[in-house]
Structure formats: structure tokens, C-alpha cells
N, C-alpha and C positions, 0 to 999 in steps of 0.2 A: 048809613048805619045809624040807628036810633040810639039815643042815650038810655042807659039803664038807670035803675034807681040807686045804684052804688055811687059813692063819691070817693075821690082820691083822698086817702088818709093824710097825705102830705100837704096838698094845696087846697083841697076841698072842692075842686071842680068835678062835675059829673064824669063818670067813666063810660065810654061807649060800650054798648052791649057786645059781648064776645061769644064765640062758640063755646059751649060747655065741653069740658074734657071728656074723653071716653070713659065708660063705666070702669071703675077700679083704678083709674089714673088720678093722681093728686093734682090739684090746681097749682100752677106756678105761683110762688110767693110774690113775684113782682106783677102778677096779673091784677092786683088791687090798685096799682099805680096808673095814673093817666099817662099818655104818651110823652108829654113834656117832662114829667118827673122821671119816667122810666129812662128816657134818653139822656137825662142829666148824669146818670151813673153808668150808662151803658158803655161797655168796651167790646168792640167787635172781635178784637184780637188779643190774645194773651201771649205776650212775647217776653222772652228772657232778657235780662239786662245785658248779658253778654254770653258768648259761647266760646269755649276753649276746645280746640282740637289737638289731641296729643298724637304726635307723629314720631315714629322711629326714624332717627337720623341715618340709620344704617340701611334698613331694608325698605323703608317707606310705608310700613304698616301703620294703621291708626288704632287707637285704643277705643273700644266701645264697651261700656260697662266694665266688667272685670277681665276682659280678654282682648287680645290684639287680633286685628283682621287685616289680611292682605287686600289691597284695593287696586293695585296696579295703575295708579294715577301718575301722570307726568307732573301735574301741579295740583294744588289742593283747593282750587276755587270751586270745582264741582263738589268736592267733599264738604266744603264749608256750606255750600247751598243746601246740600242734603241734610247736614247736621242741624242747620237753622230751621229748615222746613219741618224736620221731625220734632223740633222743640216748640214750634208755634202751635197755638190752640185757637180755634174759631168758636165763637159763641154758639151754643147748641140750638138757639132759636133762629139763627141766621139761615136763610134760604137763598138759592141761586147764587151761591158764593163763587166769586172769581178772585184769583190772586196771582201774584207774580213776585219774583225776587230778583233784584238787580244788584250784582256785586260791584263794589268799588275797591280796587286794590290800593291800599294805603301805602304799604311797603311789603317786603318779602314775607313778613310774619303776621301781618294784620290786614284784614279785609272788613269793609263796612258793608253790611247788607241792608239794602233799601227794600222793604217789604210792603207791597201795595195790596189792599183787600177791598172788595166791595160785595154787597149782598143786600138782601131784603129782610127787614125785621118789622113786624106789625104793619105789613103792607107799605113800609117806608124804605126807600133806597138809602143805604148807609155806606160810607167809605171810611177807610182808616189806613194810616201809614205808620209803620214802625221801623226804626233803624236799630239794627242789632250788630254790635261790633264782634268780630270773630278774631281770636288770636291763635296762631299756630305755635304750639309748644313742642320743641324738638327734644326727644328723650331717647332712651335705648330700651327696646322691648326685651322681654325675658329671653326670647330665642337668640337674639343677637348678643345679649349679655353672656349667655351660656357659651356660644360659639367663641366669642372673644376670650372667655376665661378657660377655654380648652375643655369644657365639660363633655363627658361621655358616660353612658351607662353600660355599654357593651363594647367588647373588643373582638373583632373578627381577625383571626390569624390564618393565613393561607399557607399551608405546609403540604408536604408530600411524603408518602410512605417510602422510607429508605432511600430517598433522593431529594434533590432540591427542585422546586418548581422551575420550569423553563421561563425565560423572559416573556414569551408569548402567553403562557398560562397565567403568570403574575399580572400582566397588563389586562388580560381578558377578565380576570377576577375583579380587578379594580373597576373596569368598565361596567361589570355586572352590578357592583355595589352602587356606583354613581347613578346608573340607570334606575335601579330599584328605588333609591331615595328620591331621585328627581320625579319619578312617577307619583310618589306619595305627596311630594310638595305640590305638584300640579293639581292634585285632588284637594288641596287646601289643608293638608296636615302640617301644622306649624311645629309639631314635635319632631319632624323629620329633617335631620341634617347629619352630615359627616363632619366630625370635629377635626380629624386629621388623617392623613394617609402617609405611612412611612414604608418605604421600600427597603427591606433588610436583605442580607445575603441568603437568609433562610426562606424568604417569602414576604409578601406584604402584611403589614399590621394596619387595620382600618378601625378607627374609633368612631362609634355610631351613637346617636342620641338616646335610643331606648333599647332595652333588651329584646322587645318584640321585633324591632326592625333588624337588630343584629342577627337574631334567629332567622328572619326572613332572607337576609343577604346570604347567610351560610347555606341555607337550603337551595337558593338559586345557584350558588357556586357548585354545590353537589349535583344539582340537576344538570348542569352543563358538563361537568368533568367526571361525575361519579365519585366514589370514595366514601368517606365517613365524616361525621360531625361529632366532636367531643365538646362537652359543656363543663366549664369549671367556674362555679359561682363563688364569689367572695363577698362576705358581709362588709358593708362600708358604713352604714349608719342606721338610724331609726327615724321614721317620719313622725309628724306631730301627734299621731294616734298611737305611737309605740310599735308600729309594724316594722319589721326588719326590712331593710333595703339592700338588695344585692346587686353587685356589678358582675356580669357574666362574660367570661372569655369563651368564645366559640372557635374551636380549631377545625377549620375545613381542611381535612387531610385528603389530598388527591391520591388516586391509586398509584401503586408502584409502577404498574405497567400501563402504557398509554397506546392509543392507536398508532401503528407504525413501528412499535417495538417488536423485536424478535426474541422469543424466549424458548427455553427447552424444559418443559415440565418433566417431573420425575415419574413419567409413566411409560418410558421406553418406546414411545410412538413417534418420536422425532420432534424437531423444532416447530414452533407455531408463530405465524405472523398475527399480531393482535389487531383485530378490527374494531372492537368496542370494549369499553370497560365499565359500562353502566349496568348495575345489577351483577349478573354473572359475566365473567370475562369470556369473550367470544373471539374466534379467529379462524385461521385456516392452516392446515398442516402443510409444511413445505415439502414433505416427502411424498405426499399423495394427493394433496389438494382437497382432502376431506375437511368438512367443517369441524371446528373444535369449540366445546363449551365447558367451562370449568364447573366442577361439582360444588364449588364454594358459593355461598350466598353473598349478597352485597355486603361490603365492608370487610370481607376476608379475601385472601388471595392464595392461589395454589403455590406450592413450593416449586420453584423453577429457577433456572439460571438465565440471566440476561445475556444474550449473545450479541446484540447490536440493534440496529434499526434500519429502516429503508434508506436512511441518509447514507448508510455505509455501503450501499449496493455499488457494484462495479460491473461494467459491461464487458462481456467476453464472447468468444467465438464458439459456436456449436460445431463440434468435429463430426459427430455422427449420432444417429438414433439407433441404439442397440436393439431395443425391443420395447414393449409397452410399459415396462417398469424401469428402464434405465436409459440414460443418454450420456454421451461423452462430450465434455467441454474442455476448453483450455483453462488451466489455473491462471487467474489474472496476475499473479505475482511471479510464478515460476515458469509459466507458459508450457507446463507439462499437460498432457492429456489425462483427464480424470473421469472415471465413470461414476456418475452420481444418480440419485433417485430421480425418476421422471414423474412429476405431479401431473394430474389430469388437466391443469390449465396450461401446460406447455404446448406451444404450437410446433408441430413436427416440421413445418416448412420454414421456421425461423432460422436465420443465419447467425443472429446475435441474441443473447439473453442477458438479463441482469442477475447477478448472483451475489450472495453474501458468503464471505469466507470467515469462518470462526473455528474454534477448537472442536466444534462438532462436524466440521467438514465444509464442503461447498453445497449450497442449496439455491435452487432457482427461485426467484421472486416473481409474483404476478406482475405483468406489464402495467396494469392499471394502478397498482400500489406505488410503483416507481414514478409513473406519470403524474399521479396526484401530488407526490412530494415535489416533483420538479415544478409543477404549477404554483405550489405555495412559495 
């Protein structure tokens, strides 16, 4: 490379001729310096004096910028390497850059990072080493602080229409809530948490982090059991912008009648074994075996008397089949012969049947309904 007619303004030595910058691109300010003077001030790496990693002592999340991030790390060496790597800068004129970071664990909360860099600048190989101390500061993230303080924005109450939720219904509703929130946690939503679950005699009370998630849990419970959702907002405060902040109580009210219940609607067509309570109530007539569907829309219920459930069924003896509409069986309590309606699901070859005795009389239940209850 031949010398140009330019001289270094710092030492006066001639400067080797260099390639002209592309049209429209400015010449680098340091291009006027000779290599010796250029490298006197040259720094290959711009490294911070120290790096602090803020870690939540409860959940292990780390703070990045103004938010907390779940990282799922068993220790924080890899996180320290990542934070230091992100904080390092390499000179823009360096080419063929190679680098590596070696951690040195000083103690539980301090790591010393040995950073090694090499590259080519002005056709000259250069190397540089930087040592960056990293400290682990253990704090409490906003999420864990809210959980510890019992914070909640919505309350989901699981209740039932004119009855108390069964233990199975209550526990299933709790499982639905836990699964719903866990799914959102898995997707990285740090606003998702259940603050508390209280099992009361009237049904579970579930305190949830946001109104949106409380609504979602209530809808999932309704999807599983049917019924209705009532919303009761309460003004609790105002935010920094003067907007009103509400806490909402969602009452997931389960239907009065559930699958397996036996009811007597006020239509004079006989008792019904409830099969489904989602949307319109559906079932089967015990007098005929005909399908039944309520005229009422979701959230309402037909006027009916509750006679019992398949759990109350008793097995008794078939005495004789009288005709296509009637069959004679023994009363399971008095052992008297009783003539009762013959539904179309009755097997005329059967020697024994399951019946429900109520104030409406004796009625034969479908075998599969009783078998399903026995399996449960």
C-alpha cells in the first residue's frame, strides 16, 4: 500500500492510501489518523463496569427493563452470561469478530465474567479482554407481591339454583379454574394467578387476578355444567388517569336439575329422567320412553317437582307384562304387585328392573342410567 499525500494530524507521519468511501457515505473521523495513533485510542469492546440482575426470590423471574420475565432457570449463570452479552458492544469497524464469555462464580450472588474478543481492524489482528462483575439482587416481583398480599380483581362464586352444589361439582369447578389459569401461565401471562380458594357450605369462592380471567373461568364452568352467570361489579378505586377500577363478582349458578335427576314437570305427561342441562333441559319420559325437551331457554328452568335421582333406584322383580303399555312389578317396600306404565326401553324378557318409588308412584328406569351411576 503506497503512502498518500495526507499526514496524520497527531504525529505528522504520512497516512497510507485508503479506499474512498462509497458515494454519499461520510468519511470516518478517525480515518485521518495513522494506524499507530488510531490504535492508541482504539477500544475493541465497550463493556459496562458492572451488571446487576434482579431476580424474584419467590418465583425466579428476572426483571428486564420495566417488566418481569419468567426464565425457568435452575441457576442464574446462563442468565448472567446473556445479560452481559447483551450489554457488550463491539467496535463497528471490527471484522471477523470472535468472542467468548467465561463465568467465574465468586459466591451465591456474584459472578465474574471474563470476556475475550478478537477481530481485524485496518487489516490488523486485535484482541481484548474485559472482566465484568455481575451481582444477583433478590427482590419480589409485582406478581408475587400481589399474591402474598392477597390481591384479586375478581371473585368467582360457584352456586346452584335452589340447591347446594355437590362435592363433585364443587371440586370439578375448582379444577376448571386451576386448569384455566395454569394454561395462561404456561403461555407466559404473568397476570394470571389464583389468589385464594375457599370452600364454603354454599360452594367454592375463587379469587382471581383479573376481571377478564374471572369471566373466563365462570364461562368455562358454565360450559361444563350449564346454568347462568351473574355479574356484580363494585367500584374499588381510580387509577392514575382517573379511570374507575371495578372488582367484579361472577356468580356461576349451576342448574337446579342435573343429569341423573328425576323431575315431574307440570305438563301432566309424567316424570322425566334428566339427561342434559346445557341450554334447554333434555331427558326421557319414564312413563313412555319418549324424549323430553324443555321449552325454556338457557338460564331458565321448567316448573317441576324433584322426585329423586338414579341414586335412589331400587331393584325389584317383574311379575308379568300385561300389555304394550303396562307391566306388573313388586313394590320394593311393601312387596305388593303394582301395575305401572311400561316405557319403550323396558325389556319384556327382563326378570328384574330398577325402579324409583316416589309420591308420583313407581317408575322403571333405563338400565344404562343405573349402570352409569354404579360405574361412577
